[in-house]
C-alpha positions in Angstrom: -17.1 -31.7 2.1 -16.1 -31.8 5.9 -17.8 -35.4 6.6 -18.1 -38.8 5.1 -21.8 -39.5 4.5 -23.5 -42.0 6.8 -26.5 -44.0 6.3 -29.2 -42.2 8.2 -30.9 -45.5 8.9 -27.6 -46.9 10.8 -28.2 -43.2 12.7 -31.5 -44.0 13.4 -31.0 -47.5 14.6 -28.0 -46.4 16.8 -30.4 -43.8 18.5 -33.1 -46.6 19.2 -30.3 -49.0 20.4 -29.2 -46.2 22.8 -32.7 -45.3 24.1 -33.3 -49.4 24.8 -29.6 -49.4 26.6 -30.8 -46.3 28.4 -34.0 -47.8 29.7 -32.6 -51.1 30.7 -29.8 -49.3 32.7 -32.1 -47.3 34.5 -34.2 -50.4 35.3 -31.3 -52.1 36.9 -30.1 -49.2 39.0 -33.6 -47.3 39.8 -33.8 -43.7 39.3 -30.3 -42.8 40.2 -28.4 -44.9 37.6 -25.8 -43.2 35.9 -24.2 -44.5 32.8 -20.5 -44.4 32.4 -20.5 -42.7 28.9 -22.7 -39.9 27.1 -22.9 -38.9 23.6 -21.8 -35.3 22.9 -24.6 -33.6 20.8 -22.6 -31.8 18.1 -24.0 -29.2 15.3 -22.2 -28.8 12.3 -22.5 -25.8 9.7 -20.2 -24.0 7.3 -19.8 -20.9 5.5 -17.4 -20.2 2.6 -14.2 -19.9 5.0 -14.7 -22.6 7.4 -16.6 -25.5 9.0 -17.9 -25.1 12.7 -18.6 -27.6 15.0 -20.7 -26.5 18.2 -21.7 -28.6 21.2 -22.9 -27.9 24.8 -20.6 -28.7 27.4 -22.3 -26.9 30.5 -20.1 -27.1 33.7 -17.1 -27.9 32.0 -13.9 -26.2 32.0 -11.0 -25.9 29.4 -8.8 -28.6 31.0 -11.8 -31.3 30.8 -12.2 -31.4 27.0 -9.4 -32.5 24.5 -9.5 -32.0 20.6 -6.9 -34.3 18.9 -6.0 -34.5 15.1 -4.8 -37.4 13.5 -5.1 -39.0 9.9 -7.5 -36.5 9.1 -9.8 -37.4 12.0 -10.7 -34.6 14.5 -12.0 -36.2 17.8 -13.3 -34.1 20.7 -13.2 -36.0 24.0 -13.4 -35.4 27.8 -15.1 -36.3 30.9 -17.8 -34.4 33.1 -17.9 -35.4 36.9 -20.2 -35.3 39.5 -19.3 -32.2 41.6 -19.9 -34.3 44.7 -19.0 -37.5 44.2 -19.1 -38.6 47.9 -22.5 -37.3 48.5 -23.9 -39.6 45.5 -26.1 -41.6 47.6 -27.6 -38.4 48.9 -29.1 -37.8 45.4 -32.9 -38.4 44.9 -32.6 -38.4 41.0 -29.4 -38.0 38.6 -30.6 -37.0 35.0 -27.7 -34.9 33.7 -24.9 -37.1 32.1 -21.7 -37.7 33.5 -18.6 -39.6 32.7 -16.5 -39.8 29.4 -17.5 -38.8 25.9 -15.9 -39.1 22.7 -17.0 -37.8 19.4 -15.0 -38.1 16.0 -15.2 -36.8 12.7 -13.7 -37.4 9.4 -12.0 -34.7 7.7 -11.4 -34.1 3.9 -8.6 -32.8 2.3 -10.1 -29.7 1.5 -9.6 -28.2 5.4 -6.4 -26.6 6.7 -5.5 -28.6 10.0 -2.8 -26.1 11.0 -5.5 -23.2 11.7 -7.7 -25.4 13.7 -9.3 -23.6 16.9 -11.1 -24.2 19.6 -13.1 -21.9 21.9 -15.3 -22.7 25.1 -17.6 -19.8 26.3 -20.7 -20.0 28.9 -21.2 -23.9 28.3 -20.7 -24.0 24.7 -17.6 -25.4 22.4 -17.1 -24.2 19.0 -14.3 -25.9 17.0 -13.6 -23.9 13.7 -12.0 -26.0 11.0 -10.9 -23.5 8.2 -11.1 -24.5 4.5 -7.9 -24.4 2.4 -7.9 -21.4 0.0 -8.3 -24.2 -3.1 -11.7 -25.4 -1.5 -13.2 -21.6 -1.3 -15.8 -21.0 -3.7 -14.9 -18.7 -6.3 -16.4 -17.1 -9.3 -14.8 -17.1 -12.6 -15.3 -14.6 -15.1 -16.2 -15.6 -18.7 -14.7 -13.4 -21.2 -16.0 -13.0 -24.4 -13.7 -12.6 -27.5 
């Protein structure tokens, strides 16, 4: 298994807390409040050869995204900046998320850290985490004597 199981209630509580924080930030700064951080949303799936992490990173370039692996943890981090920061006061509404983000995933021993690859195309980041040969499913023939 690629990830450590997390308590779903903990995730729900975190989502509720984030929503409450967002509401208070909007209340303090009006309709144009910007938060300094945003949460990267990631889909995770697997096949027999690898795990895949997919994230939407619209408008970001390759040099704005950093992927780091250390102590069996894979971290995706980066920063999306407002294109015309000097014209920020001219905006009536800013709804897209800007600022830094970071997501860390716990990897198991069944992955091949040396073969991890990442691609970014059309605003979608895909990180491929290959499984070790020993972790791949295989069939065992039953011999009859």
